[in-house]
C-alpha positions as CSV (number, residue, x, y, z in Angstrom):
1,M,-21.0,-9.7,-67.2
2,T,-23.8,-7.2,-66.7
3,K,-25.0,-6.1,-63.3
4,Q,-28.7,-6.0,-62.8
5,F,-30.0,-3.1,-60.7
6,P,-33.5,-3.0,-59.4
7,D,-35.8,-0.4,-60.8
8,P,-36.3,2.7,-58.7
9,P,-39.5,2.8,-56.8
10,H,-42.4,4.2,-58.8
11,Y,-44.3,6.9,-57.0
12,P,-47.3,8.2,-58.8
13,P,-47.3,12.0,-59.4
14,Y,-48.9,14.0,-56.7
15,S,-48.9,11.2,-54.2
16,A,-48.9,11.6,-50.5
17,W,-45.2,11.4,-50.4
18,T,-43.5,14.6,-49.1
19,D,-40.0,15.3,-48.0
20,P,-39.4,14.8,-44.3
21,T,-39.1,17.9,-42.1
22,I,-36.4,18.0,-39.5
23,H,-37.0,20.0,-36.3
24,V,-34.0,20.8,-34.1
25,T,-34.6,22.0,-30.5
26,V,-31.7,23.7,-28.7
27,T,-32.0,24.2,-24.9
28,Q,-29.5,26.4,-23.2
29,E,-28.2,25.2,-19.9
30,P,-28.2,27.6,-17.0
31,P,-24.7,28.9,-16.1
32,E,-23.0,27.5,-13.1
33,E,-23.5,29.3,-9.8
34,H,-19.8,29.8,-8.9
35,H,-17.6,31.8,-11.2
36,W,-14.3,31.6,-9.3
37,N,-12.4,28.4,-9.9
38,F,-9.1,28.2,-8.0
39,S,-8.5,24.5,-8.5
40,W,-5.3,25.3,-10.5
41,L,-3.7,26.5,-7.3
42,Q,-3.6,23.0,-5.8
43,I,-3.1,24.3,-2.3
44,G,-2.7,20.9,-0.6
45,K,0.0,19.7,-3.1
46,N,1.9,23.0,-2.8
47,L,1.7,23.1,1.0
48,G,3.0,19.5,1.1
49,A,5.8,20.2,-1.3
50,A,6.8,23.5,0.4
51,S,6.9,21.8,3.8
52,C,9.1,19.0,2.4
53,A,11.3,21.5,0.7
54,F,12.0,23.7,3.7
55,V,15.1,22.0,5.0
56,P,16.8,21.5,1.6
57,A,15.8,25.1,0.8
58,N,17.7,26.3,3.8
59,L,20.8,24.4,2.6
60,W,20.4,26.0,-0.8
61,A,20.0,29.4,0.8
62,S,23.2,28.9,2.8
63,A,25.1,28.0,-0.4
64,L,23.7,31.1,-2.2
65,H,24.6,33.2,0.9
66,D,28.2,31.9,0.8
67,V,28.5,32.6,-2.9
68,E,27.1,36.1,-2.4
69,H,29.7,36.9,0.3
70,Q,32.7,35.2,-1.3
71,Q,32.1,36.1,-4.9
72,S,29.3,38.6,-5.7
73,A,25.6,39.0,-5.5
74,H,25.4,38.7,-9.3
75,G,26.9,35.2,-9.1
76,A,24.4,34.2,-6.5
77,W,21.5,35.6,-8.5
78,F,22.8,33.7,-11.6
79,M,23.1,30.4,-9.7
80,G,19.6,30.9,-8.1
81,G,18.1,32.0,-11.4
82,A,19.6,29.1,-13.3
83,L,18.3,26.5,-10.8
84,L,14.9,28.2,-10.8
85,T,14.8,28.2,-14.6
86,V,15.7,24.5,-14.9
87,T,13.2,23.5,-12.2
88,L,10.5,25.5,-13.7
89,I,11.0,23.9,-17.1
90,R,11.0,20.4,-15.5
91,F,7.9,21.3,-13.5
92,V,6.0,22.3,-16.7
93,Q,7.1,19.1,-18.4
94,G,5.8,16.9,-15.6
95,R,3.9,18.2,-12.6
96,G,4.9,15.4,-10.2
97,F,5.6,15.8,-6.5
98,F,9.3,15.6,-6.9
99,N,9.4,18.4,-9.5
100,R,7.1,20.5,-7.4
101,T,9.3,20.0,-4.4
102,V,12.5,21.0,-6.2
103,L,10.8,24.1,-7.6
104,W,9.9,25.1,-4.0
105,I,13.5,24.5,-3.0
106,A,14.7,26.9,-5.7
107,V,12.1,29.5,-4.8
108,L,12.5,29.4,-1.1
109,G,16.3,29.3,-1.3
110,L,16.2,32.5,-3.4
111,F,13.8,34.2,-0.9
112,L,15.7,33.1,2.1
113,A,19.2,34.0,1.0
114,L,19.1,37.0,-1.3
115,P,17.8,40.5,-0.7
116,V,14.8,40.1,-3.0
117,F,13.0,43.3,-2.1
118,S,16.0,45.7,-2.4
119,T,17.1,44.0,-5.6
120,V,13.6,44.4,-7.1
121,V,13.6,48.1,-6.1
122,D,17.1,48.6,-7.7
123,V,16.0,46.9,-10.9
124,M,12.7,48.9,-11.0
125,T,14.4,52.3,-10.3
126,G,17.5,51.6,-12.3
127,G,19.8,52.6,-9.5
128,G,22.1,51.1,-7.1
129,R,23.0,52.1,-3.6
């Protein structure tokens, strides 16, 4: 079985046929007026989560305070840091309201219970009191 292909079109030499010319016009859009974009802060969501987390954060702070006085400050920092690490990982995996609230509980509990400023100074200077 033989396939029949049509003959190619026959253009006489030096005819009016020319290759098409393609013109591309690029227009540059003017830059936006505002350069500061703070939408990543999500102030409303964080204020809502922090306000919902305040009471449980006080309970977590009292637990850390008890651990600090009965055991040691290192144990309280370990417990607070472990909870903060786990909640931060969970928050990065899913940025829901529950994860945001639990993260605020961990952060506020650390700041309410443990001497953050003096510990940061001790770590930065390498000395203890």
